[in-house]
C-alpha positions as CSV (number, residue, x, y, z in Angstrom):
1,M,-29.7,5.3,234.6
2,G,-30.4,6.6,238.4
3,A,-32.7,8.8,240.0
4,S,-30.7,11.7,238.9
5,A,-30.4,11.0,235.4
6,T,-33.7,12.4,234.2
7,R,-34.8,15.8,235.1
8,I,-38.5,16.3,235.6
9,E,-40.3,19.0,235.6
10,F,-44.4,19.7,235.8
11,H,-45.7,22.4,234.2
12,F,-48.9,23.1,236.3
13,H,-52.5,25.5,235.9
14,V,-51.7,25.2,231.8
15,A,-55.2,26.7,230.1
16,D,-54.6,24.8,227.1
17,G,-52.7,21.5,227.1
18,H,-52.1,21.1,223.4
19,A,-51.2,25.0,222.5
20,H,-48.6,24.7,225.5
21,A,-47.6,21.2,224.6
22,C,-46.7,22.7,220.7
23,R,-44.9,25.9,222.5
24,L,-42.9,23.4,224.2
25,L,-41.9,21.6,220.8
26,R,-40.9,24.5,218.6
27,K,-38.9,25.9,221.4
28,A,-37.3,22.2,222.0
29,V,-36.7,21.6,218.2
30,G,-35.4,25.8,217.8
31,Q,-32.7,24.3,220.2
32,G,-32.0,21.2,218.4
33,V,-33.8,18.8,221.0
34,R,-35.4,15.6,219.4
35,C,-39.4,15.5,221.4
36,A,-41.8,12.4,221.7
37,V,-44.8,13.2,223.1
38,L,-46.7,10.2,224.8
39,A,-50.8,10.3,225.5
40,G,-53.6,8.7,224.2
41,A,-54.4,8.3,221.0
42,A,-57.8,11.0,221.0
43,T,-55.0,13.3,222.6
44,L,-52.2,12.4,219.8
45,E,-55.1,13.3,217.3
46,A,-55.8,16.5,218.5
47,L,-52.3,17.7,219.0
48,D,-51.7,16.4,215.5
49,Q,-53.9,18.8,214.0
50,K,-52.7,21.6,216.4
51,L,-49.5,21.0,215.3
52,W,-50.3,21.7,211.8
53,T,-52.2,25.1,212.8
54,F,-51.0,26.5,215.7
55,S,-49.0,28.9,213.8
56,G,-48.9,30.8,210.7
57,T,-45.1,30.6,210.4
58,D,-43.7,27.7,212.5
59,F,-43.5,24.0,210.7
60,I,-42.7,21.6,213.2
61,A,-41.5,18.2,211.4
62,H,-44.1,15.4,213.4
63,S,-44.7,12.2,213.0
64,R,-47.1,9.4,214.4
65,V,-44.9,6.5,215.6
66,G,-45.4,3.6,213.1
67,D,-47.1,5.7,210.4
68,D,-44.1,6.2,208.0
69,P,-40.8,4.8,208.9
70,V,-39.1,7.6,206.9
71,A,-41.1,10.0,208.2
72,T,-40.4,8.3,211.7
73,A,-36.8,8.4,211.1
74,T,-36.4,12.2,210.3
75,A,-39.2,13.9,212.1
76,S,-37.7,16.2,215.1
77,V,-40.9,15.2,217.0
78,L,-42.5,11.9,217.5
79,L,-45.8,11.2,218.6
80,T,-46.8,7.7,220.4
81,S,-49.3,6.2,222.3
82,S,-46.7,3.8,224.0
83,L,-42.8,3.9,224.8
84,D,-42.5,0.5,224.0
85,E,-43.2,1.2,220.0
86,L,-40.3,3.8,220.5
87,K,-37.3,3.1,219.1
88,Q,-35.6,6.2,218.1
89,P,-33.5,8.5,220.0
90,V,-35.0,11.0,221.9
91,E,-33.8,13.5,224.7
92,A,-36.8,15.0,226.1
93,L,-40.4,13.3,226.5
94,I,-43.2,15.6,226.8
95,H,-46.5,13.7,228.8
96,L,-50.1,14.4,228.3
97,G,-51.5,11.4,229.7
98,E,-53.0,10.3,233.2
99,Q,-50.3,7.7,234.4
100,V,-46.6,7.5,235.3
101,P,-45.3,6.4,231.5
102,E,-43.2,2.9,232.0
103,G,-40.0,3.6,230.7
104,F,-39.2,7.1,231.5
105,E,-36.0,6.8,233.1
106,R,-34.7,6.1,229.4
107,F,-35.3,10.0,228.8
108,A,-32.9,13.1,229.7
109,R,-35.8,15.3,230.3
110,L,-39.6,14.0,231.4
111,I,-41.8,17.4,231.0
112,E,-45.5,16.7,232.4
113,I,-48.4,19.2,231.5
114,V,-50.9,19.6,233.9
115,T,-54.0,21.5,233.0
116,T,-56.3,23.2,235.1
117,D,-59.0,20.7,235.5
118,D,-59.5,18.9,238.6
119,L,-58.7,15.1,237.1
120,S,-55.4,16.5,235.5
121,R,-54.4,18.1,238.7
122,A,-55.3,14.9,241.1
123,Q,-53.4,12.6,238.3
124,A,-50.7,15.2,238.6
125,R,-50.0,15.3,242.0
126,L,-50.1,11.2,241.9
127,R,-47.4,11.0,239.6
128,W,-45.4,13.9,241.7
129,K,-45.3,11.8,244.6
130,H,-44.1,8.4,242.4
131,Y,-41.2,10.5,241.7
132,S,-40.3,11.8,244.8
133,A,-40.7,8.4,246.4
134,M,-38.5,7.3,243.9
135,G,-35.7,10.1,244.8
136,Y,-36.4,12.5,241.6
137,E,-35.7,15.8,242.2
138,L,-38.9,17.2,240.9
139,V,-39.0,21.3,239.1
140,R,-42.1,23.0,239.2
141,H,-43.5,25.8,236.9
142,D,-46.4,27.3,237.6
143,L,-48.1,28.7,234.6
144,S,-51.2,30.8,236.8
145,S,-49.9,33.7,236.4
146,G,-49.9,33.4,232.7
147,A,-47.0,33.1,231.4
148,T,-46.0,30.7,228.7
149,A,-42.9,28.9,227.6
């Protein structure tokens, strides 16, 4: 896939990265889009808990890659700390990590969630520069006004 194949979006000034990811996942699953979330183990654990509790009326079927083969095969959302482990077809990747995810090019869409803390913003600037240098057109969503997905 060339640089134009993956749509890359940055969601900046996100107050609560886990809650924002849950809202994005709810919207994507509602549209029939299968997603993966890439993050470190502690972040995935927190997100897993948030997916169970963030809404009293919505359930988002999700599974950690490698936990249960049946659940992983059927879940709308896959949680992983390594894209190498992700063998299932997925259209969108939500990235909650620090570095440019190796292999992101295989997804139709990459969403970078950037919280308001200084470290998250600094790491996002480096990822932005990397994608830009590779020729990707980047879409910026500034959530500082309090808008949500």
